[in-house]
C-alpha positions as CSV (number, residue, x, y, z in Angstrom):
1,M,26.3,25.5,-9.1
2,T,29.1,24.0,-7.3
3,V,29.1,21.4,-4.6
4,Q,30.2,23.8,-2.2
5,S,27.2,26.2,-2.7
6,D,24.9,23.4,-2.6
7,L,26.3,22.4,0.7
8,Q,25.9,25.9,2.0
9,K,22.4,26.1,0.9
10,S,21.6,22.9,2.6
11,V,23.2,24.0,5.9
12,A,21.2,27.1,5.8
13,Q,18.0,25.1,5.0
14,A,18.7,22.7,7.9
15,E,19.4,25.5,10.4
16,S,16.1,27.1,9.3
17,L,14.2,23.7,10.0
18,K,16.1,23.2,13.3
19,G,14.8,26.6,14.3
20,S,11.4,25.6,13.4
21,Y,11.6,22.5,15.5
22,D,12.7,24.5,18.4
23,T,9.8,26.9,18.1
24,F,7.3,24.1,17.8
25,A,8.9,22.5,20.9
26,T,8.5,25.7,22.9
27,S,5.2,26.6,21.6
28,T,3.3,23.3,22.4
29,L,1.7,22.2,25.7
30,D,1.7,18.6,24.9
31,N,4.5,16.9,26.5
32,A,4.7,14.1,23.9
33,A,4.7,16.7,21.0
34,M,7.5,18.7,22.7
35,K,9.7,15.6,23.2
36,M,9.3,14.8,19.4
37,F,10.1,18.2,18.3
38,Q,13.1,18.2,20.6
39,E,14.4,15.1,19.4
40,M,13.8,16.3,15.8
41,S,15.8,19.4,16.5
42,Q,18.8,17.2,17.9
43,D,18.7,15.0,14.8
44,M,18.8,18.2,12.7
45,Q,21.6,19.4,14.6
46,R,23.5,16.1,13.9
47,H,22.6,16.8,10.1
48,I,24.1,20.4,10.4
49,D,27.3,19.2,11.8
50,S,27.9,16.4,9.3
51,L,27.2,19.0,6.3
52,N,29.5,21.6,7.9
53,A,32.3,18.9,8.2
54,R,31.8,18.0,4.5
55,L,31.9,21.7,3.9
56,S,35.2,22.1,5.7
57,Y,36.7,19.1,4.0
58,I,35.8,20.6,0.5
59,E,37.2,23.9,1.5
60,K,40.4,22.4,2.7
61,N,40.9,20.0,-0.2
62,N,39.4,21.5,-3.2
63,P,42.1,23.2,-5.5
64,M,39.5,25.2,-7.1
65,Y,38.3,26.7,-3.7
66,Q,41.9,27.3,-2.7
67,Q,42.5,29.2,-5.8
68,Q,39.5,31.4,-5.2
69,Q,40.8,32.3,-1.6
70,Q,44.2,33.1,-3.0
71,A,42.7,35.5,-5.5
72,K,40.9,37.3,-2.6
73,P,42.8,40.6,-1.8
């Protein structure tokens, strides 16, 4: 596995968790729990943004990835 594919998997997993937190927040009637899940969702979005930034950096600066992009028709 490459770092790039590991990051892509991590982004997908983080997005899935964020979706779960959003669902939990809308499913509860407990205001404290709703706030907690909303905050967790916001935290996860920051993680997703950081992972995507790193993924973009790798795609722009990794010669191996650039070679793969050039080889595609």
